[in-house]
matplotlib code that plots the C-alpha trace (Angstrom):
import matplotlib.pyplot as plt

x = [129.1, 131.2, 134.2, 137.5, 139.8, 142.9, 142.7, 145.7, 145.8, 148.6, 149.5, 152.5, 153.7, 151.3, 153.0, 152.2, 151.2, 150.4, 147.4, 148.9, 151.9, 149.7, 147.0, 149.4, 151.3, 147.8, 146.8, 150.1, 149.7, 146.0, 144.4, 140.8, 139.9, 136.5, 136.6, 138.8, 138.7, 141.4, 142.0, 144.5, 145.2, 146.4, 147.7, 149.8, 150.7, 150.0, 147.9, 145.6, 144.1, 142.4, 141.9, 140.1, 141.3, 139.6, 141.8, 141.3, 142.5, 146.1, 148.3, 150.0, 149.4, 149.2, 153.0, 153.9, 151.8, 153.4, 156.8, 156.0, 154.5, 157.4, 159.7, 157.0, 156.0, 159.4, 159.9, 157.1, 157.9, 154.4, 153.1, 151.2, 149.6, 147.6, 145.2, 142.7, 139.1, 137.9, 140.2, 138.0, 139.7, 139.4, 137.6, 137.7, 134.8, 135.0, 131.9, 130.6, 127.1, 125.1, 124.3, 122.8, 126.2, 127.3, 123.9, 123.9, 127.2, 126.4, 123.5, 125.1, 128.0, 125.0, 123.4, 126.8, 126.6, 130.2, 133.3, 134.8, 135.1, 134.0, 136.1, 135.7, 133.9, 135.7, 133.8, 134.3, 130.8, 129.2, 125.9, 126.2, 127.2, 123.9, 123.7, 127.3, 127.2, 123.7, 125.7, 128.5, 131.3, 133.6, 133.1, 135.7, 134.7, 137.7, 136.7, 138.5, 138.6, 141.2, 143.1, 143.6, 144.0, 147.4, 146.8, 143.4, 145.0, 147.5, 145.0, 143.2, 146.2, 147.4, 143.9, 143.8, 147.3, 146.3, 143.4, 145.6, 143.2, 143.3, 140.9, 139.5, 136.3, 135.2, 131.4, 130.8, 133.5, 133.7, 137.3, 140.3, 142.6, 146.2, 149.0, 150.8, 147.8, 147.2, 150.8, 150.6, 147.5, 147.9, 144.8, 143.4, 141.3, 138.0, 135.8, 132.3, 131.9, 128.5, 129.1, 129.9, 133.6, 135.4, 132.3, 131.6, 134.6, 134.9, 132.1, 128.3, 128.4, 124.3, 124.2, 126.7, 125.0, 121.4, 123.0, 124.1, 120.6, 121.9, 119.7, 121.7, 123.1, 125.5, 128.1, 131.6, 133.5, 137.3, 140.7, 141.8, 145.1, 146.4, 144.8, 141.3, 138.7, 141.4, 142.0, 141.5, 137.7, 136.3, 132.6, 130.1, 126.2, 123.6, 120.0, 118.1, 116.6, 114.5, 114.3, 111.4, 113.4, 115.0, 118.3, 116.4, 115.1, 118.7, 120.2, 117.3, 117.9, 121.7, 121.8, 120.2, 123.0, 125.6, 124.9, 124.7, 127.6, 129.8, 128.5, 129.5, 132.7, 133.7, 132.6, 134.9, 137.8, 136.8, 136.9, 140.3, 138.7, 140.1, 143.5, 145.0, 147.3, 148.4, 145.2, 142.8, 141.6, 140.5, 137.7, 138.1, 134.4]
y = [-97.3, -100.3, -100.9, -100.3, -103.2, -103.6, -105.0, -107.2, -107.9, -109.9, -112.4, -114.3, -117.9, -120.6, -122.8, -125.1, -123.3, -120.0, -119.4, -121.0, -118.8, -115.6, -116.2, -117.5, -114.1, -112.3, -114.8, -114.5, -110.7, -111.0, -110.2, -111.2, -112.0, -111.1, -111.9, -114.0, -114.5, -116.3, -117.8, -120.3, -119.6, -122.8, -121.4, -118.8, -120.5, -117.6, -117.3, -114.3, -113.4, -110.5, -110.6, -108.1, -107.9, -106.0, -103.1, -102.7, -106.4, -105.6, -103.4, -101.9, -98.6, -99.1, -98.4, -100.6, -103.2, -103.1, -102.9, -106.2, -108.0, -107.1, -110.2, -112.7, -110.9, -110.7, -114.5, -115.5, -113.2, -111.2, -108.4, -106.9, -103.8, -103.1, -100.3, -99.1, -99.5, -96.2, -94.6, -92.3, -92.5, -89.1, -89.4, -87.2, -88.1, -87.2, -87.1, -85.7, -84.8, -87.9, -87.6, -91.1, -92.6, -89.4, -88.6, -92.2, -91.8, -88.5, -89.9, -93.1, -90.8, -88.4, -91.2, -92.5, -95.8, -95.4, -95.2, -92.2, -88.4, -87.1, -84.0, -82.7, -83.4, -82.6, -82.4, -81.6, -80.0, -77.6, -79.6, -81.1, -78.1, -77.5, -81.2, -81.4, -78.1, -79.0, -81.7, -79.1, -80.3, -78.4, -78.6, -78.1, -77.5, -78.2, -78.2, -81.0, -81.1, -82.3, -79.0, -78.9, -82.4, -82.1, -78.7, -80.1, -82.9, -81.0, -78.9, -82.1, -83.9, -80.7, -80.7, -84.4, -83.8, -80.8, -82.9, -85.7, -88.0, -91.7, -92.8, -91.4, -92.5, -92.1, -91.7, -91.9, -89.6, -89.7, -88.9, -91.1, -90.9, -90.3, -92.8, -90.4, -90.3, -94.1, -94.7, -92.1, -93.8, -97.6, -99.3, -96.2, -95.2, -96.7, -96.7, -97.9, -99.1, -99.4, -102.8, -106.2, -106.5, -107.6, -107.1, -104.0, -101.8, -98.1, -95.9, -96.6, -100.1, -100.1, -99.3, -102.2, -104.6, -103.5, -104.2, -107.8, -108.6, -109.4, -111.0, -109.6, -106.4, -105.4, -103.2, -103.3, -101.6, -102.0, -100.1, -97.9, -98.7, -97.0, -99.6, -98.5, -100.6, -103.4, -102.9, -105.5, -106.1, -105.4, -106.2, -106.8, -107.4, -108.0, -107.4, -109.7, -107.8, -108.7, -108.2, -105.7, -103.2, -100.7, -98.6, -96.3, -98.8, -100.5, -97.3, -96.8, -100.6, -100.2, -97.2, -99.0, -101.5, -99.3, -97.6, -100.7, -102.3, -99.0, -98.8, -102.2, -102.1, -99.0, -100.5, -103.6, -101.1, -99.0, -101.9, -103.2, -106.5, -106.0, -107.7, -107.4, -110.0, -109.3, -108.1, -110.0, -109.2, -111.3, -110.0, -111.2, -111.2]
z = [28.6, 28.1, 30.2, 29.1, 27.4, 25.9, 22.2, 21.4, 17.6, 16.0, 13.3, 13.0, 11.4, 12.8, 15.1, 18.1, 21.5, 20.2, 22.0, 25.1, 25.4, 24.4, 27.1, 29.4, 29.5, 29.9, 32.8, 34.8, 35.0, 36.0, 32.7, 32.2, 28.6, 27.5, 23.8, 21.5, 17.8, 15.9, 12.3, 11.1, 7.5, 5.8, 2.3, 4.0, 7.2, 9.4, 12.5, 13.2, 16.5, 18.2, 22.2, 24.5, 27.9, 30.8, 31.3, 35.0, 35.8, 34.6, 36.7, 33.4, 31.6, 28.0, 27.2, 30.0, 28.8, 25.2, 26.9, 28.9, 25.9, 23.3, 24.2, 23.8, 20.5, 19.3, 19.9, 18.0, 15.1, 15.4, 13.7, 16.5, 18.1, 21.5, 21.4, 24.0, 23.1, 24.4, 21.9, 19.5, 15.8, 14.1, 10.9, 7.7, 5.5, 1.6, -0.2, -3.5, -4.7, -3.2, 0.2, 1.2, 2.5, 4.2, 5.8, 7.1, 8.6, 10.2, 11.8, 13.3, 14.6, 16.1, 17.9, 19.2, 17.3, 16.0, 18.3, 16.7, 16.1, 12.6, 12.5, 8.9, 5.4, 2.4, -0.8, -4.4, -4.6, -2.1, -2.1, 1.4, 3.5, 5.0, 5.9, 7.5, 9.3, 10.8, 12.9, 13.8, 11.7, 9.5, 5.8, 3.0, -0.6, -2.8, -6.4, -8.5, -12.2, -14.9, -14.8, -11.1, -9.6, -8.3, -6.5, -5.3, -3.7, -2.2, -0.3, 0.5, 1.7, 3.8, 5.4, 6.3, 7.8, 9.8, 11.3, 12.1, 10.8, 11.7, 8.7, 5.8, 4.4, 0.8, 1.1, -2.5, -3.4, -7.2, -7.6, -7.9, -5.1, -6.1, -5.5, -3.2, -0.6, -0.8, 0.1, 3.1, 4.5, 3.8, 4.9, 6.4, 3.4, 3.2, 0.1, -0.8, -4.3, -5.8, -7.0, -5.8, -6.8, -8.7, -11.1, -12.7, -11.6, -12.5, -13.4, -13.6, -12.3, -12.2, -16.0, -16.6, -14.2, -15.9, -19.4, -18.2, -16.6, -13.3, -10.7, -7.7, -7.1, -4.5, -2.9, -1.8, 1.3, 0.7, 1.5, -1.1, -3.3, -6.2, -8.5, -8.9, -7.1, -6.3, -2.7, 0.0, 0.7, 4.1, 3.7, 0.8, 0.6, -2.1, -2.9, -5.4, -8.3, -11.4, -15.0, -14.3, -12.7, -14.4, -13.8, -11.6, -9.4, -9.2, -8.2, -5.3, -4.1, -4.6, -2.3, 0.6, 0.3, 0.0, 3.3, 5.2, 3.8, 4.5, 8.0, 8.8, 7.0, 9.1, 12.3, 11.8, 11.3, 14.2, 16.4, 15.0, 13.5, 10.1, 9.4, 6.1, 4.7, 1.1, -0.7, 1.3, 4.8, 8.0, 9.8, 13.5, 14.8]

ax = plt.figure().add_subplot(projection="3d")
ax.plot(x, y, z, "-o")
ax.set_aspect("equal")
plt.show()
């Protein structure tokens, strides 16, 4: 088991002495930094940083640490948070008929490869019930069609609220998330799109790719916004293909890319490595 750390994540206007003043605060209180990542963005003039500090080297509780750090954060005009590394986010996964991304996440969770608790799966089809319940996870089938979308998403929203979910993962959930839900969970709804965005947005991207004769196919993990497939990108990857591969081949290869891209993107999110600025992300590895 990894030792407990406090994660300090912040961004602020770039200026001289930022790193010194922040690390000085930690050192003055006996803090031992185990990991430090930072990025200075020239275009926006902002500085992004993520620090991990051994919790047992500080005499503070989490709330006391936040209180002690607040004056410095205010002086430097920071957007910031401090979280405990052993906090397990509560995940609700939303899925449809295809199981490859869902089953991959369930297995990673079962093997304790992800620091989270999957508390429920919501689907617009009943196809994955046996798979999900095999892992002892609650399964909710809520049908969605053009005539009942408002009612269906009200039920979905109530479920997510009831579970007090920290993050919602769309594991190939083939429905457009309504604006209201996007606004209530900003940068907390993660989607896997079966294309290398911004190319081939919307439905059937593999068919679009085949029509264009592409030599690379990819997948994109991104945060969901009200604009379809336009949210901040967290992670992407590609595989090389040739003219000899038909659409079924592209789909088969693409599924493997989707699984690993979603898993990596979600892992970055769970480890508080993703910082959103505008419609872009900074990934602090």
